[in-house]
ROGULO-999051 format. One record per residue (C-alpha): residue number from 1; residue in one letter; x, y, z. Coordinates in Angstrom, 3 decimals, m for minus. Layout:
<sites>
+------+------+----------+----------+----------+
: resi : resn :        x :        y :        z :
+------+------+----------+----------+----------+
:  NUM :    a :        X :        Y :        Z :
...
+------+------+----------+----------+----------+
</sites>
This chain:
<sites>
+------+------+----------+----------+----------+
: resi : resn :        x :        y :        z :
+------+------+----------+----------+----------+
:    1 :    x : m116.757 : m169.971 :   m9.363 :
:    2 :    x : m114.093 : m171.548 :  m11.475 :
:    3 :    x : m111.325 : m169.313 :  m12.825 :
:    4 :    x : m111.200 : m168.490 :  m16.543 :
:    5 :    x : m108.470 : m168.003 :  m19.084 :
:    6 :    x : m108.179 : m164.800 :  m21.130 :
:    7 :    x : m106.527 : m165.064 :  m24.506 :
:    8 :    x : m105.803 : m162.512 :  m27.250 :
:    9 :    x : m104.551 : m162.385 :  m30.846 :
:   10 :    x : m103.419 : m158.795 :  m31.414 :
:   11 :    x : m103.039 : m158.059 :  m35.144 :
:   12 :    x : m102.410 : m155.054 :  m37.271 :
:   13 :    x : m106.001 : m154.886 :  m38.406 :
:   14 :    x : m108.074 : m156.597 :  m35.794 :
:   15 :    x : m107.612 : m157.917 :  m32.242 :
:   16 :    x : m109.508 : m161.022 :  m30.954 :
:   17 :    x : m110.062 : m161.581 :  m27.320 :
:   18 :    x : m111.608 : m164.636 :  m25.827 :
:   19 :    x : m112.556 : m166.186 :  m22.577 :
:   20 :    x : m111.820 : m169.954 :  m22.145 :
:   21 :    x : m112.577 : m172.576 :  m19.573 :
:   22 :    x : m109.539 : m174.750 :  m18.745 :
:   23 :    x : m109.672 : m178.286 :  m19.983 :
:   24 :    x : m107.181 : m181.224 :  m20.294 :
:   25 :    x : m106.564 : m181.209 :  m24.109 :
:   26 :    x : m108.179 : m178.061 :  m25.593 :
:   27 :    x : m109.496 : m175.117 :  m23.553 :
:   28 :    x : m113.237 : m174.579 :  m24.170 :
:   29 :    x : m114.128 : m171.174 :  m25.760 :
:   30 :    x : m116.891 : m169.465 :  m23.837 :
:   31 :    x : m116.926 : m166.107 :  m25.606 :
:   32 :    x : m114.876 : m164.233 :  m28.273 :
:   33 :    x : m115.031 : m160.713 :  m29.536 :
:   34 :    x : m113.262 : m158.876 :  m32.389 :
:   35 :    x : m112.037 : m155.283 :  m32.081 :
:   36 :    x : m110.504 : m152.908 :  m34.683 :
:   37 :    x : m107.054 : m152.475 :  m33.273 :
:   38 :    x : m106.305 : m148.909 :  m34.256 :
:   39 :    x : m109.642 : m147.652 :  m32.784 :
:   40 :    x : m108.061 : m148.221 :  m29.322 :
:   41 :    x : m105.155 : m146.499 :  m27.742 :
:   42 :    x : m103.685 : m149.635 :  m26.079 :
:   43 :    x : m104.305 : m153.245 :  m25.261 :
:   44 :    x : m105.621 : m152.361 :  m21.815 :
:   45 :    x : m108.430 : m150.253 :  m23.314 :
:   46 :    x : m109.504 : m153.201 :  m25.459 :
:   47 :    x : m109.410 : m155.599 :  m22.490 :
:   48 :    x : m111.567 : m153.072 :  m20.508 :
:   49 :    x : m114.106 : m153.014 :  m23.373 :
:   50 :    x : m114.103 : m156.829 :  m23.660 :
:   51 :    x : m114.631 : m157.424 :  m19.949 :
:   52 :    x : m117.479 : m154.781 :  m19.907 :
:   53 :    x : m119.162 : m156.415 :  m23.004 :
:   54 :    x : m118.966 : m159.838 :  m21.475 :
:   55 :    x : m119.923 : m158.848 :  m17.936 :
:   56 :    x : m116.784 : m160.456 :  m16.441 :
:   57 :    x : m114.676 : m159.142 :  m13.543 :
:   58 :    x : m110.988 : m159.182 :  m13.731 :
:   59 :    x : m110.649 : m161.292 :  m10.655 :
:   60 :    x : m112.395 : m164.183 :  m12.525 :
:   61 :    x : m109.211 : m164.497 :  m14.819 :
:   62 :    x : m106.642 : m166.912 :  m13.595 :
:   63 :    x : m104.211 : m166.354 :  m16.496 :
:   64 :    x : m103.963 : m164.166 :  m19.522 :
:   65 :    x : m101.958 : m164.917 :  m22.735 :
:   66 :    x : m101.653 : m162.662 :  m25.778 :
:   67 :    x : m100.119 : m163.221 :  m29.162 :
:   68 :    x :  m98.749 : m160.050 :  m30.504 :
:   69 :    x :  m97.428 : m159.175 :  m33.996 :
:   70 :    x :  m93.879 : m158.342 :  m33.167 :
:   71 :    x :  m90.814 : m159.639 :  m31.279 :
:   72 :    x :  m91.354 : m160.046 :  m27.538 :
:   73 :    x :  m88.396 : m158.881 :  m25.473 :
:   74 :    x :  m88.340 : m158.656 :  m21.724 :
:   75 :    x :  m92.116 : m159.146 :  m21.530 :
:   76 :    x :  m92.844 : m156.280 :  m23.902 :
:   77 :    x :  m93.230 : m155.744 :  m27.630 :
:   78 :    x :  m93.373 : m152.893 :  m30.072 :
:   79 :    x :  m95.985 : m154.057 :  m32.559 :
:   80 :    x :  m94.720 : m154.122 :  m36.107 :
:   81 :    x :  m97.741 : m152.690 :  m37.933 :
:   82 :    x :  m99.377 : m150.826 :  m34.951 :
:   83 :    x :  m98.055 : m147.826 :  m33.066 :
:   84 :    x :  m98.384 : m149.555 :  m29.769 :
:   85 :    x :  m96.072 : m150.888 :  m27.147 :
:   86 :    x :  m97.549 : m153.757 :  m25.146 :
:   87 :    x :  m95.967 : m154.635 :  m21.796 :
:   88 :    x :  m97.243 : m157.688 :  m19.892 :
:   89 :    x :  m96.321 : m156.040 :  m16.511 :
:   90 :    x :  m98.562 : m153.056 :  m17.256 :
:   91 :    x : m101.470 : m155.422 :  m18.137 :
:   92 :    x : m100.835 : m157.474 :  m14.962 :
:   93 :    x : m100.738 : m154.329 :  m12.813 :
:   94 :    x : m103.762 : m152.624 :  m14.388 :
:   95 :    x : m106.136 : m155.648 :  m14.028 :
:   96 :    x : m104.365 : m157.408 :  m11.138 :
:   97 :    x : m104.352 : m160.656 :  m13.152 :
:   98 :    x : m102.527 : m163.555 :  m11.517 :
:   99 :    x : m100.403 : m164.344 :  m14.512 :
:  100 :    x :  m99.900 : m162.503 :  m17.839 :
:  101 :    x :  m97.579 : m163.429 :  m20.744 :
:  102 :    x :  m96.923 : m162.059 :  m24.244 :
:  103 :    x :  m96.045 : m164.428 :  m27.119 :
:  104 :    x :  m95.190 : m163.672 :  m30.739 :
:  105 :    x :  m98.466 : m164.093 :  m32.670 :
:  106 :    x :  m97.046 : m167.020 :  m34.764 :
:  107 :    x :  m95.554 : m168.671 :  m31.719 :
:  108 :    x :  m99.089 : m168.508 :  m30.231 :
:  109 :    x : m100.509 : m170.049 :  m33.331 :
:  110 :    x :  m97.984 : m172.850 :  m33.092 :
:  111 :    x :  m99.290 : m173.793 :  m29.664 :
:  112 :    x : m102.734 : m174.164 :  m31.242 :
:  113 :    x : m101.525 : m176.481 :  m34.057 :
:  114 :    x : m101.326 : m179.505 :  m31.810 :
:  115 :    x : m105.021 : m179.303 :  m30.925 :
:  116 :    x : m106.548 : m178.573 :  m34.308 :
:  117 :    x : m109.066 : m181.117 :  m35.539 :
:  118 :    x : m109.096 : m182.615 :  m39.060 :
:  119 :    x : m112.060 : m180.310 :  m39.958 :
:  120 :    x : m110.005 : m177.264 :  m39.170 :
:  121 :    x : m107.303 : m177.858 :  m41.867 :
:  122 :    x : m107.236 : m178.585 :  m45.628 :
:  123 :    x : m104.496 : m180.771 :  m46.979 :
:  124 :    x : m102.370 : m179.473 :  m49.784 :
:  125 :    x :  m99.855 : m182.293 :  m49.676 :
:  126 :    x : m100.440 : m185.456 :  m47.664 :
:  127 :    x :  m96.749 : m186.374 :  m47.396 :
:  128 :    x :  m95.323 : m188.749 :  m44.916 :
:  129 :    x :  m94.941 : m187.097 :  m41.493 :
:  130 :    x :  m91.961 : m188.226 :  m39.481 :
:  131 :    x :  m92.464 : m188.983 :  m35.776 :
:  132 :    x :  m90.627 : m186.328 :  m33.810 :
:  133 :    x :  m90.182 : m184.167 :  m36.937 :
:  134 :    x :  m90.137 : m180.359 :  m36.614 :
:  135 :    x :  m93.123 : m178.368 :  m37.694 :
:  136 :    x :  m93.227 : m174.956 :  m39.405 :
:  137 :    x :  m95.943 : m172.378 :  m39.479 :
:  138 :    x :  m96.295 : m169.465 :  m41.930 :
:  139 :    x :  m99.179 : m167.042 :  m41.986 :
:  140 :    x :  m99.918 : m164.088 :  m44.297 :
:  141 :    x : m102.328 : m161.500 :  m43.303 :
:  142 :    x : m101.822 : m157.845 :  m42.640 :
:  143 :    x :  m98.148 : m158.842 :  m42.229 :
:  144 :    x :  m96.259 : m162.143 :  m42.658 :
:  145 :    x :  m95.406 : m164.281 :  m39.615 :
:  146 :    x :  m93.327 : m167.381 :  m39.321 :
:  147 :    x :  m92.670 : m169.737 :  m36.351 :
:  148 :    x :  m91.230 : m173.268 :  m35.648 :
:  149 :    x :  m92.113 : m176.144 :  m33.564 :
:  150 :    x :  m88.862 : m177.798 :  m32.551 :
:  151 :    x :  m88.788 : m181.454 :  m31.382 :
:  152 :    x :  m86.870 : m181.386 :  m28.130 :
:  153 :    x :  m86.680 : m184.700 :  m26.342 :
:  154 :    x :  m90.115 : m185.786 :  m27.634 :
:  155 :    x :  m91.796 : m182.463 :  m26.939 :
:  156 :    x :  m92.562 : m179.984 :  m29.687 :
:  157 :    x :  m91.572 : m176.540 :  m28.371 :
:  158 :    x :  m92.863 : m173.404 :  m30.291 :
:  159 :    x :  m90.085 : m170.876 :  m31.185 :
:  160 :    x :  m90.806 : m167.384 :  m32.442 :
:  161 :    x :  m89.315 : m165.924 :  m35.599 :
:  162 :    x :  m89.157 : m162.633 :  m37.431 :
:  163 :    x :  m88.600 : m164.387 :  m40.802 :
:  164 :    x :  m91.247 : m162.292 :  m42.455 :
:  165 :    x :  m88.752 : m159.358 :  m42.378 :
:  166 :    x :  m85.914 : m161.322 :  m43.867 :
:  167 :    x :  m84.831 : m160.448 :  m47.386 :
:  168 :    x :  m87.146 : m161.462 :  m50.260 :
:  169 :    x :  m85.580 : m163.963 :  m52.714 :
:  170 :    x :  m86.726 : m163.326 :  m56.278 :
:  171 :    x :  m86.618 : m166.417 :  m58.511 :
:  172 :    x :  m88.333 : m165.409 :  m61.765 :
:  173 :    x :  m88.274 : m162.487 :  m64.211 :
:  174 :    x :  m91.653 : m161.520 :  m62.889 :
:  175 :    x :  m90.362 : m161.473 :  m59.310 :
:  176 :    x :  m87.139 : m159.656 :  m60.317 :
:  177 :    x :  m89.313 : m156.913 :  m61.887 :
:  178 :    x :  m91.289 : m156.702 :  m58.722 :
:  179 :    x :  m88.080 : m156.522 :  m56.553 :
:  180 :    x :  m86.696 : m153.769 :  m58.620 :
:  181 :    x :  m89.823 : m151.706 :  m58.158 :
:  182 :    x :  m89.843 : m152.342 :  m54.433 :
:  183 :    x :  m86.126 : m151.477 :  m54.122 :
:  184 :    x :  m86.948 : m148.156 :  m55.691 :
:  185 :    x :  m89.731 : m147.436 :  m53.334 :
:  186 :    x :  m88.397 : m148.980 :  m50.037 :
:  187 :    x :  m84.625 : m149.282 :  m50.431 :
:  188 :    x :  m84.854 : m152.951 :  m49.411 :
:  189 :    x :  m87.360 : m155.760 :  m50.063 :
:  190 :    x :  m88.368 : m157.960 :  m47.171 :
:  191 :    x :  m90.616 : m160.970 :  m47.635 :
:  192 :    x :  m93.593 : m159.101 :  m46.094 :
:  193 :    x :  m93.470 : m156.575 :  m48.833 :
:  194 :    x :  m94.590 : m159.380 :  m51.139 :
:  195 :    x :  m96.424 : m162.011 :  m49.014 :
:  196 :    x :  m99.111 : m160.061 :  m47.131 :
:  197 :    x : m102.146 : m157.907 :  m47.711 :
:  198 :    x :  m99.774 : m155.028 :  m48.468 :
:  199 :    x :  m97.814 : m157.318 :  m50.640 :
:  200 :    x : m100.850 : m157.956 :  m52.800 :
:  201 :    x : m101.043 : m154.234 :  m53.385 :
:  202 :    x :  m97.381 : m153.977 :  m54.182 :
:  203 :    x :  m97.663 : m156.759 :  m56.724 :
:  204 :    x : m100.759 : m155.173 :  m58.148 :
:  205 :    x :  m98.854 : m152.023 :  m58.994 :
:  206 :    x :  m96.466 : m153.875 :  m61.345 :
:  207 :    x :  m98.831 : m156.436 :  m62.715 :
:  208 :    x : m101.188 : m154.041 :  m64.544 :
:  209 :    x : m100.057 : m152.859 :  m67.937 :
:  210 :    x : m103.592 : m151.565 :  m68.471 :
:  211 :    x : m106.111 : m150.117 :  m66.035 :
:  212 :    x : m107.357 : m152.577 :  m63.521 :
:  213 :    x : m110.842 : m153.873 :  m64.263 :
:  214 :    x : m111.703 : m154.421 :  m60.595 :
:  215 :    x : m110.090 : m151.782 :  m58.443 :
:  216 :    x : m109.722 : m147.965 :  m58.711 :
:  217 :    x : m108.346 : m147.094 :  m55.251 :
:  218 :    x : m105.430 : m149.000 :  m53.826 :
:  219 :    x : m106.033 : m147.064 :  m50.467 :
:  220 :    x : m109.309 : m148.835 :  m50.001 :
:  221 :    x : m108.969 : m151.144 :  m46.850 :
:  222 :    x : m110.667 : m153.919 :  m48.778 :
:  223 :    x : m108.389 : m153.626 :  m51.796 :
:  224 :    x : m106.503 : m156.955 :  m51.191 :
:  225 :    x : m109.876 : m158.767 :  m51.074 :
:  226 :    x : m111.162 : m157.031 :  m54.161 :
:  227 :    x : m107.943 : m158.007 :  m56.014 :
:  228 :    x : m108.108 : m161.744 :  m55.042 :
:  229 :    x : m111.888 : m162.020 :  m55.665 :
:  230 :    x : m111.415 : m160.582 :  m59.197 :
:  231 :    x : m108.563 : m162.968 :  m59.741 :
:  232 :    x : m110.482 : m166.024 :  m58.587 :
:  233 :    x : m113.476 : m165.048 :  m60.757 :
:  234 :    x : m111.138 : m164.399 :  m63.750 :
:  235 :    x : m112.438 : m160.912 :  m64.186 :
:  236 :    x : m109.179 : m158.941 :  m64.542 :
:  237 :    x : m106.001 : m160.175 :  m66.248 :
:  238 :    x : m103.805 : m157.943 :  m64.023 :
:  239 :    x : m105.447 : m159.238 :  m60.881 :
:  240 :    x : m104.987 : m162.829 :  m62.133 :
:  241 :    x : m101.284 : m162.121 :  m62.644 :
:  242 :    x : m101.089 : m160.468 :  m59.190 :
:  243 :    x : m102.594 : m163.540 :  m57.412 :
:  244 :    x : m100.429 : m165.935 :  m59.440 :
:  245 :    x :  m97.259 : m164.011 :  m58.415 :
:  246 :    x :  m98.439 : m163.918 :  m54.820 :
:  247 :    x :  m99.183 : m167.688 :  m54.682 :
:  248 :    x :  m95.785 : m168.593 :  m56.296 :
:  249 :    x :  m93.893 : m166.363 :  m53.847 :
:  250 :    x :  m95.944 : m167.677 :  m50.874 :
:  251 :    x :  m95.213 : m171.361 :  m51.871 :
:  252 :    x :  m91.476 : m170.606 :  m52.393 :
:  253 :    x :  m91.154 : m168.916 :  m48.963 :
:  254 :    x :  m93.065 : m171.764 :  m47.234 :
:  255 :    x :  m90.540 : m174.171 :  m48.811 :
:  256 :    x :  m87.672 : m171.948 :  m47.625 :
:  257 :    x :  m88.965 : m172.069 :  m44.153 :
:  258 :    x :  m89.422 : m175.835 :  m44.371 :
:  259 :    x :  m85.825 : m176.228 :  m45.474 :
:  260 :    x :  m84.491 : m174.005 :  m42.722 :
:  261 :    x :  m86.313 : m175.969 :  m40.075 :
:  262 :    x :  m86.206 : m179.446 :  m41.665 :
:  263 :    x :  m89.968 : m179.608 :  m41.106 :
:  264 :    x :  m90.415 : m183.346 :  m41.579 :
:  265 :    x :  m93.387 : m183.216 :  m39.155 :
:  266 :    x :  m95.319 : m180.854 :  m41.501 :
:  267 :    x :  m95.950 : m177.268 :  m42.622 :
:  268 :    x :  m99.058 : m175.293 :  m41.687 :
:  269 :    x : m100.263 : m172.356 :  m43.641 :
:  270 :    x : m102.199 : m169.892 :  m41.397 :
:  271 :    x : m103.262 : m166.325 :  m41.469 :
:  272 :    x : m106.354 : m164.594 :  m42.977 :
:  273 :    x : m105.414 : m164.724 :  m46.626 :
:  274 :    x : m104.979 : m168.503 :  m47.248 :
:  275 :    x : m108.533 : m169.655 :  m46.575 :
:  276 :    x : m109.919 : m166.864 :  m48.831 :
:  277 :    x : m107.775 : m167.890 :  m51.764 :
:  278 :    x : m107.913 : m171.642 :  m51.119 :
:  279 :    x : m108.652 : m172.547 :  m54.857 :
:  280 :    x : m105.439 : m170.742 :  m55.951 :
:  281 :    x : m103.481 : m172.641 :  m53.360 :
:  282 :    x : m104.934 : m175.900 :  m54.552 :
:  283 :    x : m104.284 : m175.516 :  m58.257 :
:  284 :    x : m100.714 : m176.851 :  m57.983 :
:  285 :    x :  m98.641 : m173.660 :  m58.340 :
:  286 :    x :  m98.092 : m173.254 :  m54.548 :
:  287 :    x :  m96.873 : m176.777 :  m54.079 :
:  288 :    x :  m94.593 : m176.587 :  m57.133 :
:  289 :    x :  m92.905 : m173.554 :  m55.804 :
:  290 :    x :  m92.729 : m175.176 :  m52.418 :
:  291 :    x :  m91.101 : m178.464 :  m53.723 :
:  292 :    x :  m88.857 : m177.280 :  m56.627 :
:  293 :    x :  m85.669 : m176.905 :  m54.515 :
:  294 :    x :  m83.152 : m179.510 :  m55.696 :
:  295 :    x :  m81.223 : m181.315 :  m54.324 :
:  296 :    x :  m83.842 : m181.627 :  m51.443 :
:  297 :    x :  m87.017 : m181.609 :  m53.571 :
:  298 :    x :  m87.763 : m185.208 :  m52.532 :
:  299 :    x :  m87.628 : m184.245 :  m48.838 :
:  300 :    x :  m90.004 : m181.425 :  m49.436 :
:  301 :    x :  m92.462 : m183.634 :  m51.283 :
:  302 :    x :  m92.560 : m185.927 :  m48.238 :
:  303 :    x :  m93.585 : m183.119 :  m45.925 :
:  304 :    x :  m97.294 : m182.779 :  m45.070 :
:  305 :    x :  m98.638 : m179.290 :  m45.922 :
:  306 :    x : m101.964 : m178.109 :  m44.497 :
:  307 :    x : m103.972 : m174.861 :  m44.638 :
:  308 :    x : m105.446 : m173.808 :  m41.284 :
:  309 :    x : m109.116 : m172.952 :  m41.698 :
:  310 :    x : m109.792 : m171.949 :  m38.137 :
:  311 :    x : m109.761 : m168.096 :  m38.242 :
:  312 :    x : m109.225 : m168.109 :  m34.460 :
:  313 :    x : m106.138 : m170.356 :  m34.490 :
:  314 :    x : m103.928 : m167.674 :  m33.015 :
:  315 :    x : m106.450 : m166.915 :  m30.174 :
:  316 :    x : m106.797 : m170.607 :  m29.562 :
:  317 :    x : m103.017 : m171.106 :  m29.388 :
:  318 :    x : m102.702 : m168.328 :  m26.783 :
:  319 :    x : m105.424 : m170.026 :  m24.676 :
:  320 :    x : m103.578 : m173.394 :  m25.083 :
:  321 :    x : m100.416 : m171.742 :  m23.494 :
:  322 :    x : m102.508 : m170.252 :  m20.681 :
:  323 :    x : m104.268 : m173.476 :  m20.200 :
:  324 :    x : m100.840 : m175.203 :  m19.528 :
:  325 :    x : m100.469 : m173.064 :  m16.411 :
:  326 :    x : m104.009 : m173.944 :  m15.084 :
:  327 :    x : m103.129 : m177.733 :  m15.420 :
:  328 :    x :  m99.943 : m177.511 :  m13.445 :
+------+------+----------+----------+----------+
</sites>
């Protein structure tokens, strides 16, 4: 029986696990399951549940690769938004897998970018991609992740980043008011406080000068989705302002990342939020905030910018990394 690849995308809200068959370009997905992360005590427990549900034995797995939301140091990671520590050595020992590796979740997504089909992305800016140019990936979901694909001697090599926890740079009076409120509450404002699901709630608190017409409980787990839906349907002025602020800040930070990495190969917008607010990303505000950075605005206008529609891009990227082992 041929060996399989086990891949995972471990996020603050949900964990995706998938079994893949090795293939030359893009590993073929056989089965994928979603798990509520915090309903399990650790990654091993989720893997156990997944293998039981799919009827697979651990010895069928040739390699396992997991993208995790946090910095990976010495084969282990303390997850940023989950009270877990994931250690590749513990997973390897528990299941007796041949090979196990942890990647930062955006680093894993970066491995998947090279195999995405045209139908899996939406173009915000066509641009003029430069052969051998670097690529940047930014993704807002439960948190905010950033990663880079550096061109090194003709190969694009994914590099992790914790840029989502860098300082937020306010640019407008609306953003300065938001930053002052966040400083009072947190003592410091990182980018993730603004550009994430939690960020939508933070913006919502300062955008409503009258009661919200769509939401009464900010502790509702679906609150970010309620806010963005109300904004897209133009049902609540405060929610409209919330989404406008979010999109402006998202575009500006994507442009900042593009500048830092000179991403002449393109910029990809991933994560769970972007596909759900696609009309707001396409109305021009995101790209204005992205490009309006003189003296380098012309360079930014030449960069391709695409939204990733594939909700399993992080899972796919982890499988692409594991697949590279099976082909060597």
